[in-house]
C-alpha positions in Angstrom: 162.2 160.7 43.2 162.5 164.2 44.3 162.8 167.3 42.0 164.7 170.2 43.4 165.5 173.6 41.9 168.4 175.6 43.2 167.1 179.2 43.6 170.6 180.7 43.3 171.2 179.6 39.8 168.8 181.6 37.6 171.4 182.9 35.1 174.0 181.3 33.0 176.7 182.7 30.8 176.9 181.8 27.1 180.2 181.4 25.2 179.9 185.1 24.1 179.8 186.2 27.7 176.2 187.3 27.6 173.9 186.5 30.5 171.0 184.2 29.5 168.2 183.0 31.7 168.5 179.5 32.9 167.1 177.1 35.5 168.7 174.0 36.7 166.9 170.9 37.9 168.5 168.2 40.0 166.9 164.8 40.2 167.3 162.7 43.3 166.7 159.2 42.0 165.8 156.5 44.5 165.7 152.9 43.6 162.3 151.4 42.7 161.5 147.8 43.4 159.5 145.9 40.8 157.8 142.7 41.8 157.3 140.4 38.8 154.8 137.6 39.1 154.3 135.2 36.2 150.8 133.6 35.9 149.6 131.1 33.4 146.7 132.2 31.2 143.7 129.9 31.3 143.0 127.7 28.2 139.7 129.5 27.3 141.6 132.8 27.0 144.1 131.2 24.6 141.3 129.8 22.5 139.5 133.1 22.4 142.7 134.9 21.4 143.3 132.4 18.5 139.7 132.8 17.3 140.0 136.6 17.4 143.2 136.5 15.3 141.7 134.1 12.8 138.5 136.1 12.5 140.3 139.4 12.1 142.5 137.9 9.4 139.4 136.7 7.5 137.7 140.0 7.9 140.7 142.0 6.6 141.2 139.5 3.7 137.5 139.9 2.8 137.7 143.7 2.8 140.8 143.6 0.6 139.2 141.1 -1.8 136.1 143.2 -2.0 138.1 146.3 -2.8 140.1 144.5 -5.5 137.0 143.0 -7.1 135.1 146.3 -7.2 138.2 148.0 -8.7 138.6 145.3 -11.3 134.9 145.5 -12.3 135.1 149.3 -12.6 138.3 149.0 -14.7 136.6 146.5 -17.0 133.6 148.9 -17.5 136.0 151.8 -18.2 137.8 149.6 -20.8 134.7 148.7 -22.7 133.3 152.3 -22.4 130.1 151.5 -20.3 131.2 153.8 -17.5 129.1 156.9 -17.6 
């Protein structure tokens, strides 16, 4: 792809007739060839990915559970008046 700028076109005219600064770029696009090769992932990589997803799910669920439990314990203390 080549980027060219025409040096003769540095001004443009607006609809009111005033001269406004302008620069025009012209792109010369050339086709790009993409070679796509499909490879099969090994079994150990699939198992590792599944373990990572399951472990991450349990971790996030544990964090959410801990936050809810802590908030509920604090709410109970506020209700009975033991929060100082």
